[in-house]
NUKOL-944735 format. One record per residue (C-alpha): x, y, z. Coordinates in steps of 0.5 Angstrom, whole numbers, plus 500, padded with zeros to 3 digits. Layout:
N
R   xx   yy   zz
R    X    Y    Z
...
This chain:
533
R   xx   yy   zz
R  616  295  464
R  618  292  470
R  619  284  471
R  613  281  475
R  614  279  482
R  614  271  480
R  615  268  473
R  608  265  473
R  606  271  470
R  609  276  465
R  606  283  464
R  601  283  458
R  602  276  456
R  596  273  453
R  591  272  458
R  586  266  457
R  580  266  462
R  578  259  463
R  574  259  469
R  568  255  469
R  561  259  471
R  558  256  478
R  551  253  478
R  546  259  476
R  539  260  479
R  536  261  473
R  540  256  469
R  543  261  464
R  550  260  463
R  555  266  463
R  557  264  456
R  556  258  451
R  560  252  454
R  559  254  461
R  566  258  461
R  567  266  460
R  569  268  454
R  577  269  452
R  580  275  455
R  587  277  451
R  591  283  454
R  596  287  449
R  601  292  452
R  604  297  446
R  610  301  448
R  609  309  446
R  616  312  446
R  616  319  449
R  619  322  444
R  613  321  440
R  609  325  445
R  613  331  444
R  609  337  440
R  611  340  434
R  613  345  434
R  616  344  441
R  614  349  446
R  617  351  452
R  613  346  457
R  616  339  455
R  624  337  455
R  626  330  453
R  632  328  457
R  636  321  458
R  630  319  464
R  624  321  460
R  619  326  458
R  620  332  463
R  615  338  464
R  618  344  466
R  611  347  467
R  605  344  466
R  604  342  459
R  600  337  454
R  603  332  450
R  602  332  443
R  596  327  441
R  599  320  438
R  596  315  435
R  597  308  438
R  594  301  435
R  594  294  438
R  595  287  434
R  588  285  437
R  581  288  437
R  580  291  444
R  574  292  448
R  578  297  453
R  584  300  454
R  588  304  459
R  595  307  460
R  601  306  465
R  607  309  466
R  613  311  471
R  613  317  474
R  618  321  478
R  616  328  481
R  610  332  480
R  602  331  482
R  597  327  478
R  598  326  470
R  591  326  466
R  590  322  460
R  586  323  454
R  584  318  450
R  579  318  443
R  578  311  440
R  578  310  433
R  571  306  431
R  570  302  424
R  572  306  418
R  576  311  422
R  571  315  425
R  573  318  432
R  569  317  438
R  569  322  443
R  575  325  448
R  575  321  454
R  578  324  460
R  582  319  465
R  585  321  471
R  590  317  475
R  586  316  481
R  586  309  483
R  592  307  487
R  595  302  492
R  598  303  498
R  606  305  498
R  610  299  500
R  604  294  499
R  605  288  494
R  600  291  489
R  605  297  488
R  611  292  487
R  611  294  479
R  612  301  481
R  607  304  476
R  602  309  475
R  596  308  471
R  590  311  468
R  583  309  469
R  580  304  465
R  576  306  458
R  571  301  455
R  571  302  448
R  566  297  446
R  571  295  440
R  577  298  436
R  584  297  434
R  587  304  435
R  586  310  440
R  589  317  440
R  593  319  446
R  595  325  450
R  597  327  457
R  597  333  461
R  603  333  465
R  604  337  472
R  610  342  473
R  616  338  475
R  614  331  473
R  618  326  469
R  614  320  465
R  618  314  462
R  616  307  460
R  609  309  457
R  605  304  455
R  597  303  452
R  594  297  455
R  589  294  450
R  584  289  453
R  579  284  450
R  574  281  455
R  569  279  450
R  572  273  446
R  572  278  440
R  580  279  439
R  580  277  432
R  575  282  430
R  568  284  430
R  563  278  430
R  568  273  432
R  566  272  439
R  561  268  442
R  554  270  443
R  553  275  449
R  549  272  455
R  548  277  461
R  551  275  468
R  546  272  473
R  547  273  480
R  547  269  486
R  541  269  490
R  540  274  496
R  542  271  503
R  537  267  507
R  535  271  514
R  530  268  519
R  523  271  518
R  523  275  524
R  530  278  522
R  530  285  519
R  538  285  518
R  540  288  511
R  540  282  507
R  546  281  502
R  543  283  495
R  544  279  489
R  551  279  487
R  555  276  481
R  561  272  484
R  568  271  481
R  566  264  479
R  560  267  475
R  563  273  472
R  569  269  470
R  575  271  474
R  581  267  472
R  586  266  478
R  592  265  473
R  592  273  473
R  594  273  480
R  601  272  483
R  600  275  490
R  594  274  495
R  590  280  497
R  591  281  505
R  586  282  510
R  585  287  515
R  583  286  522
R  576  290  521
R  572  295  516
R  571  302  519
R  568  305  512
R  567  304  505
R  569  309  499
R  565  310  493
R  568  310  486
R  566  310  479
R  571  307  474
R  571  313  470
R  570  310  463
R  565  309  458
R  557  309  460
R  556  305  453
R  556  298  455
R  550  294  454
R  547  289  460
R  550  283  457
R  557  286  457
R  557  288  464
R  561  282  466
R  565  283  460
R  567  290  463
R  569  287  470
R  573  282  467
R  577  287  463
R  578  292  469
R  581  285  472
R  585  284  467
R  588  291  466
R  589  291  474
R  593  285  474
R  596  285  467
R  597  292  466
R  598  295  473
R  601  289  476
R  596  289  482
R  595  282  486
R  587  283  484
R  582  287  481
R  583  293  486
R  575  294  488
R  572  290  493
R  565  291  489
R  563  293  482
R  556  296  480
R  554  296  473
R  549  302  470
R  543  296  470
R  544  295  478
R  548  288  477
R  553  288  483
R  559  284  482
R  564  281  487
R  571  284  486
R  577  283  490
R  578  276  492
R  578  273  499
R  571  274  502
R  566  279  501
R  564  279  509
R  572  280  510
R  576  286  511
R  580  285  505
R  585  290  503
R  584  293  496
R  588  297  491
R  583  303  489
R  584  308  495
R  592  310  496
R  593  311  503
R  586  309  506
R  586  302  503
R  586  298  510
R  580  298  514
R  576  300  508
R  572  297  502
R  571  300  496
R  565  300  491
R  566  302  484
R  560  304  480
R  562  302  472
R  561  308  468
R  563  316  468
R  559  320  472
R  562  327  471
R  557  329  467
R  552  324  466
R  547  322  471
R  547  316  475
R  542  311  473
R  536  310  479
R  538  302  478
R  545  303  480
R  543  308  486
R  538  303  488
R  544  297  488
R  549  301  491
R  544  303  497
R  543  295  498
R  550  293  497
R  552  299  502
R  547  297  507
R  549  290  507
R  556  291  508
R  556  296  513
R  551  292  517
R  556  286  517
R  561  290  520
R  556  294  525
R  558  301  522
R  554  306  523
R  552  309  516
R  552  316  518
R  558  316  523
R  565  318  522
R  571  313  522
R  578  315  525
R  583  313  519
R  590  313  519
R  593  315  512
R  599  310  509
R  601  316  505
R  603  316  498
R  603  321  492
R  596  321  490
R  593  322  497
R  591  329  501
R  594  326  507
R  601  325  509
R  603  318  512
R  601  317  519
R  596  323  519
R  590  321  523
R  583  323  519
R  576  323  521
R  572  321  515
R  564  319  514
R  563  312  514
R  561  313  507
R  566  317  503
R  567  319  496
R  574  317  493
R  576  325  492
R  575  326  500
R  582  323  501
R  585  323  493
R  587  328  488
R  581  326  483
R  574  328  481
R  572  321  483
R  566  319  483
R  564  324  479
R  560  331  479
R  554  327  479
R  555  322  483
R  559  325  489
R  553  330  491
R  548  324  492
R  552  321  498
R  549  325  503
R  542  322  501
R  545  315  500
R  548  315  507
R  540  317  509
R  537  311  505
R  543  306  508
R  541  308  515
R  534  307  514
R  535  300  511
R  535  293  515
R  533  296  522
R  534  295  527
R  542  295  527
R  548  294  532
R  553  299  531
R  561  299  534
R  560  293  538
R  567  292  542
R  570  289  548
R  575  293  553
R  580  287  553
R  580  282  548
R  585  277  551
R  585  274  558
R  590  269  562
R  586  263  564
R  585  263  571
R  587  271  572
R  580  275  573
R  579  281  569
R  573  286  569
R  571  286  561
R  566  291  559
R  562  289  553
R  559  296  549
R  555  297  543
R  550  302  541
R  543  301  537
R  540  304  532
R  534  305  537
R  531  303  543
R  533  295  544
R  533  289  548
R  540  286  549
R  542  279  550
R  550  277  551
R  552  270  552
R  559  267  552
R  560  261  546
R  565  256  548
R  570  253  544
R  565  248  541
R  560  254  539
R  555  252  544
R  553  257  549
R  557  256  555
R  555  262  560
R  549  268  560
R  553  274  561
R  547  279  562
R  541  283  559
R  540  290  558
R  535  295  555
R  536  302  552
R  540  305  546
R  546  303  549
R  549  297  551
R  554  297  557
R  555  291  561
R  560  289  566
R  563  282  566
R  566  281  573
R  572  277  573
R  570  273  580
R  563  270  581
R  558  267  577
R  559  266  571
R  567  265  571
R  571  267  566
R  574  261  562
R  580  257  564
R  581  253  558
R  586  257  553
R  583  258  546
R  579  262  542
R  572  264  545
R  566  268  542
R  562  273  545
R  555  274  542
R  551  280  542
R  544  280  540
R  539  285  540
R  531  286  539
R  527  292  537
R  520  293  541
R  516  290  535
R  520  284  535
R  525  285  529
R  532  282  530
R  538  286  529
R  544  282  526
R  548  279  531
R  555  281  533
R  560  276  534
R  566  279  538
R  573  274  539
R  576  273  546
R  582  270  546
R  584  266  553
R  591  264  553
R  595  259  558
R  596  262  565
R  603  264  566
R  607  259  569
R  610  262  576
R  617  263  576
R  620  259  582
R  623  263  588
R  631  262  588
R  633  257  593
R  637  262  598
R  644  261  599
R  646  259  606
R  651  264  610
R  658  261  611
R  659  258  618
R  664  263  621
R  670  260  622
R  673  259  630
R  678  265  631
R  685  263  631
R  689  262  637
R  694  268  638
R  701  267  637
R  705  267  643
R  709  273  644
R  717  272  642
R  721  270  648
R  725  277  650
R  732  276  649
R  736  277  656
């Protein structure tokens, strides 16, 4: 196992969650005492030699660097046990060559009974070279078992791959690591209220979301800070690919367990998803940094930048997606895409960052639906055969929610030099016929100038660099506000565009001309020598 990036966190240490829950609307604490239950993580190393089948077949070979697959082959099924009672489990390894390694797990129930075999692919990945990828590990999805000490593990290796440092990561996020009935009584999560909107606004309102403080995200599990991009262009839909067998009260336990696995197991800065949705329709804030900001995740190798990810908690390869989860997914996507002013039925231009688990090499330009499934760019079945076909209908429902909407507002230039006139074109598209109003907000946030009005589906306003209103002459960060109203009076979410005014360049003084040298007088001619007689 690689060493952590700082000494602040060692991999697989005991992780005790002590974050207090914020004040909740209904006055119901997340757990007794107002704190999340203790979360404990234990990693158990699996020697690769124990994965060799007996008798040894032609597909697998053990060498000094690990277990190598000569042809695609499955390992032996190995029993791995933890020193704790675990409610969830994942598998990590180092890999050289080959494609996607698949993992199969069966949890042992009380009395030695085996649960069903669960297939986990290695789909969720950070972008190459990012802080999340510093440990250099590959990993499976996370399986919520509900409670067990042991699992049966097997791995399917693609031809040409070699694996080493295999480790099963056991997590208990319910405070029951000492065994069944040792933790606090379960209390379900309580979500924060919907964001307020003016009565006349029809903008897609923020749905009820359980914040990180409310589900008990321990900040000590993070040793790096997620980065923020300049914009969001699209959203990806995932499923966690684990178990669907969790109760309503266990939803926040599952989120804490995934968070601990991603940080203490995979070595990521934070939980990989920006949002999670449980099977009962509860929405959870995922990665830190701000729900309305373009925070870069770690779930969509090659395409984490300029996108956000939503993971529906469960396995929807064969199981139907509950209607409550579908409705919550529509509400969340409608709000988050509206915040970014993205058309749910359009296509986004993305540039791949590359990586071993993406269909597109680095720097390839790809056009993707603004609501896409993980499998659209990754070698994975995610978000499952029962969820992926729902995406066209979800796009339609998202587009119809919270009308009217402003799509793709933009400036032809976003930086000016003070005192240097430049023509600025302000453009946007509406979800329908709209009345547009554009104003300039000064450095104090007050209206500094009215730039113009228009009507129609498209806005294309020219702000001339000369004549009233004049462009700002004081350097600083200004805002152009684009507002729109439907014929029935409903307001769209206002778009705010940043305009930076920099100081005018100081003119370089002309060099002082060097005077020409004064010509000297011609010398008198020398006297001719007196001729010798």
